N, C-alpha and C positions, 0 to 999 in steps of 0.2 A: 344476442347469444342466449339460447335457451339451455340452461345448465342440465336440464333433464335429458338432453340428447348427448351429453358428454360425461366422461368419467375422469377422475384424477389419475395422475401418473405418480411415479416415485419422486418427481420434482415438484416443488411448490410453485403454483401459478401456471403449470403446464397441464392442459387437458387434451384428451383424445376422444373422437367421436365413438359412440357405442356401436354404430353401424358403419360398415365399410362400403364405399362406392365400388361398383363392380369393376370400374376401370382405374379410378384414382386411388382407391384404398382408403384407409382411415384419414381423417382430417385432424390436424394439430392446431390448437388455439391457445394463445397466451392470455391470461386474465389475472391482473394484479393491480395493486394500489401503490402509487408513488407520489410523494409530495402532496398528499391529500387529494389526489386525483385518481380515478379508476380508469384503467386502460384495457382494451380488448383488441387483440390483433390475430388475424388468421395467418399462421406461419407457413402452411402448405399441406401437401398430401403425401402420404406414405409412399406410394408408387411413383407418382409424377415427379416429386421433388426428392426422392430417395431419403425420406426422413424416418428416423426412429426416435425413441425417447431421448437418447443422448444428443443426437444432432439437432433435434428440435429445441432442446433446452439451451444449446449453444446459441441458436438464433434468438431465443428469448433474452439471454444475457446481453447479446449485442444490441438488441432493441432497447433494453433498459439503459445500457451505456450511452446510446445515442440520445435518449431522453434526458439523461443526467447532464450530458454535455450541453444540450440545448438550454437546459435550466440554468447552468452556470453562466452561459453567454447572456441569457435574458437578465439574470441578476446583475451582471456586470454592466449591461446596457442601461438597466433601470437606475443603477447608482449614478451612471454618467448623465442620464436624463435628468435626475434630480439636481445634479450639480449644474447642468446647463440651464435648467428651469429657474434655479435661484438667480443665476446671472442675468437671464433674460428678464425675469420679474423685476430685478433691481434696476436694470437699464430702462425698462418700460415705465416703471413707476416714476422715474425721473424725467420722462419725456412725454408730457401731456399731449404734444402734437401728434406723436405716433399713436397714442391711445385713441385720439379723435379720428385719426385716419382709419384705424381698424374698426372702431365701434361707433363712429359718428359722435353725437353729443352724449357720450356714455353716462355722464353724471345724471342725465334726465331719464335714463332707462329704468323702468321699474325693476328692482332687484329680482323679483319673482320671475319676470319675463326673461331676464338675463340668465338666471339659473336654469330655467326650462330650456333655453336655447343651447346652453353648454351641455346639459344632460343629453339632449337629442343627438349632439355630435358624438358623444361617447357611446350612446346606445346604437347609433348607426354603425360605428366601427365594430362593436361587439357582434352585431347581427350579421355583418358581411361574411364572416367565416362560415356561418351556418347556411347563408344564402348560396355560397359556393358549393356546399354539399348538396343543396337542392338541385343545382345544375347537374351535378354528377348523377344524382338519382334519376333525373329526367333522361339523361343519356342512356342510362342502364335500361330504363323502361322502353325507350325507343329500340334499343338493341335486342331486347328479349320479347318485345311485343306485349308486355304486361300492362294491366290497367289499374288505376287507382281512383277511388272515389273518396272525397273528404267532405264530411258534413259539418257545417258551422252552425251551432245552435246556441241559444242563450236569450236572455231578456233584451228588450230594447236598450240601446246604449251600453251594451256589455263589451263591445270592442271587436265584434266579428269582422266588420268591414275593414278596419285598420289592420287586423291580422292578415286578412286575405291580400291586402295591398303589399304588405311586407313579404309575404310568402312568394308572391308572383313577380316581385319587383325586377328580378334579373332572369327569370325563367324564359325559355323559348316560347313565344306566344303561339307558335304553330302547333305546339303539343300540350297546351293546357287550355281549359275553358272555365269561366266563372258563370254559374247559372243562378239567377235569382228570379224565380217564377212569381208572376202576379196572380191576380184573382182568376180562377179557372173559368173558361167560357161555358156556355150552356152545353155544348157538345161534350166538353171534358167532364162536366158534372155528371153526365149520363154514362161515362165510361168507368172502367175499373180504376179505383183511386190511384194506384201506383203508375198507371199507364203514361200520364203526362210527364212523369219523372224519367221513366225508362226511355222515352223518346230522345232524351238528352244524354244518355249513358255514353261513356268513353269508348273510342275505338282502341285497337292495340297501340301501345306506346304513349297513351294519353293520360293526363291527370285532369279529373273533373272536380271542381270545387263548388258545392252547393251553399250559397248564402241563404240560409234557411232551407229546409228540405221537407220531406214527407212528414217530419215531426211537427209541422204546423198543426196537423190534426190531433196531436197529443196535447198541445197547450193552447195556442192562439185561437183555433177554430171553435173548440167547445166553450171557451170563455166568452167569446164575442158572438156566439150563436150562429157561426158559419157552418156548423154541422149539428146533427142530432146526437143525442146521447147514444143511440144505437149505432150510428156511424162511427162515433168515437170508440166505442167498445169493440166493434168489429176490427177497426184499425189496430187497437192494442193487442188483439188476439192474433192478427195476421202478420204484423210487422216482424216478429221474431223469426218466423219461418221464411219470410221474404228475404230478410238479410242473410239468413243461414244459406239460402240457395245462391245468393250472390257470391258469398265466400266460396261455396262449393264450385262455382263456375270460374274460380281462380281470379276473382276480382278482389283487390285489397281494399277493404272498407275501413275508413278511419272516422270515428264519431267524436267530435270535440264539443264540449259544452262550456261556454264562457260564463262563469258564475260571478256576477257583480253584486255588491251589497246595495241595500236600499238607499243608504246615505250617499254612496258614490253615484248611483244612478240619478238621484235628485240633483247632485252637484253638476253632473254632465248635462242634464236637461236645462238647468239654469244657465249654463254656459251657452247652450244652443239658443236659448231665448234671448240672451243679451247680445251675443256676438253675431253681427250681421252676416259674417262669412259662414256661420254654421246654422242660421235660422232655417234654411231649406231642409235640414235634417229633422226638424221638429214636426211631427205629424199629430193628427187627432188621436191615433192609437197611443202615441207616446204620452200625451197629456193624461191618459187614463191609467197608464202603467203603475203609477204610484198608488192610486186609489185601489187598484185591483191586485196589489202586491200579494196579498194572502191567497187569492184565487189562483194566481200564477204559481205560487209556492206549492199549493196542493197538487196541481197538475204536474209540476216539475218532479215532486216527490214520487208520484205514481209512475211517471214516465221512466225515471231512472231505476226504480225498483223492478219494474216489469220488463224493461227492454235492454237491460245490461246483461249480456251473455258472454260466454267464453269465446264464441266465434266472432261476435261483434260487440266488443266492450265499449263503454263510454269512458272518455278521458275528461276529468273535471279540471278546468283551469281557472283558478282564482284570478279575476281580471281587474281588480281595483288598481293594480299596477299594470298598466297596458304593456309596457316593454317586457316585463317578466312573462306575462301571459303569451305574448307573441313568440318569445324565444322558446317557451315550453311547447307551444303548438308546433313549431318547426321541428323540435326534437322528436315529438310523437310521430310526425310524418316520416322523418328520416329513419326512425327506429322500426317503422312498419315494413320496410323493404331492405333486404340484404344486398345492397348495391355495391358496385366495384369501387376500388380506390378510396375507401372511406378514410378520412383523416382522424386516426385514433388518438391524436394528441388533443383533440377537442373533447370536452366533457359532454357526453350524450346521456348521462344519468338524469333522471327526473328530479327536479327541485321539489322536495316534499312540502315546501311552504306554499307553492303555487300550483303544482300538479299533484292532485290528491286523488285517492281512490273513491269510488262510488260509495263504498261502505262508510268511509269517513264523512263524506258529504251528507249522507242520510242520517248518520248519528248526530252530526252538527245541527241539522235541520230539526231533528226531534228534540234535541237539548234546548234549542232556542225557540221551540214551538213555531218554527218558520215553515209550516206545511199545513 
């Protein structure tokens, strides 16, 4: 909801659109905070739903009451769950055979591994509610024939691939594609730089996810000498207008930058080096990423400063905590489209600890001299 498109009414939490639809009339929206959560709900239209300030406010109050009743039920269930959990824990702790049946030789399991496994279960359940919303968004795009492009950028081991897998986990595979382009061919090198990306653009009703995008030319290519300084500068000058034109063509463009710390990147590289199941992820480029940290920081700073625009803004996701970054990435995508049947009981607000503004990221980089 863009508050600049709405104005307040005489009732607190009730807003009405400044402009009226020629058929439906003015749009009424409820926006309020309850139990430390913010809720936004479309109540209806002036003409179609026969709404005025008074009747719309009655709907708002009924919606609040339904949320309060749900909250009371949830608290009651939570108390019951705690009681049941205590009983179960007591029973299980006295039954070593049952513990072994559930966890095998649980006493020999590394506590850190056990903790990680339990956390994954909780994270999976938390994410499912937002993954359901992604399915709703997909259905809306199919119905309206709209297109979405999502760019996933960030340093090596910043969590881009894992986020893409969580986002697409339950989506209809016929209406989304993941594109990760390799080294351009000789023919592609002679073409307009953006051409090989445009060839993969979505059709109506489709979501396209770029696992690294044209922004390779902003960071990776100039650092490793895959493009000249002139080619890099031409890209930096052209990309803003290119993206502005995409948005003008009614394409929803979402730009995500996964920002990992140097220490966490090192930890993930070490895990890849040691873990045989992850060794395939470790490349020659990865091995140089730590040594070239400052060079990447300089290019990152320049890229964010010059290509963050009102029509195509960057969303910076602090990704040392993979789960939080993935959750915030899904929220950004969901908030980019006003799709039908949104579950307003969910929290769609950005978590400022993990989803931060470009200005804040640039200030932080200047402060830490990480550019």
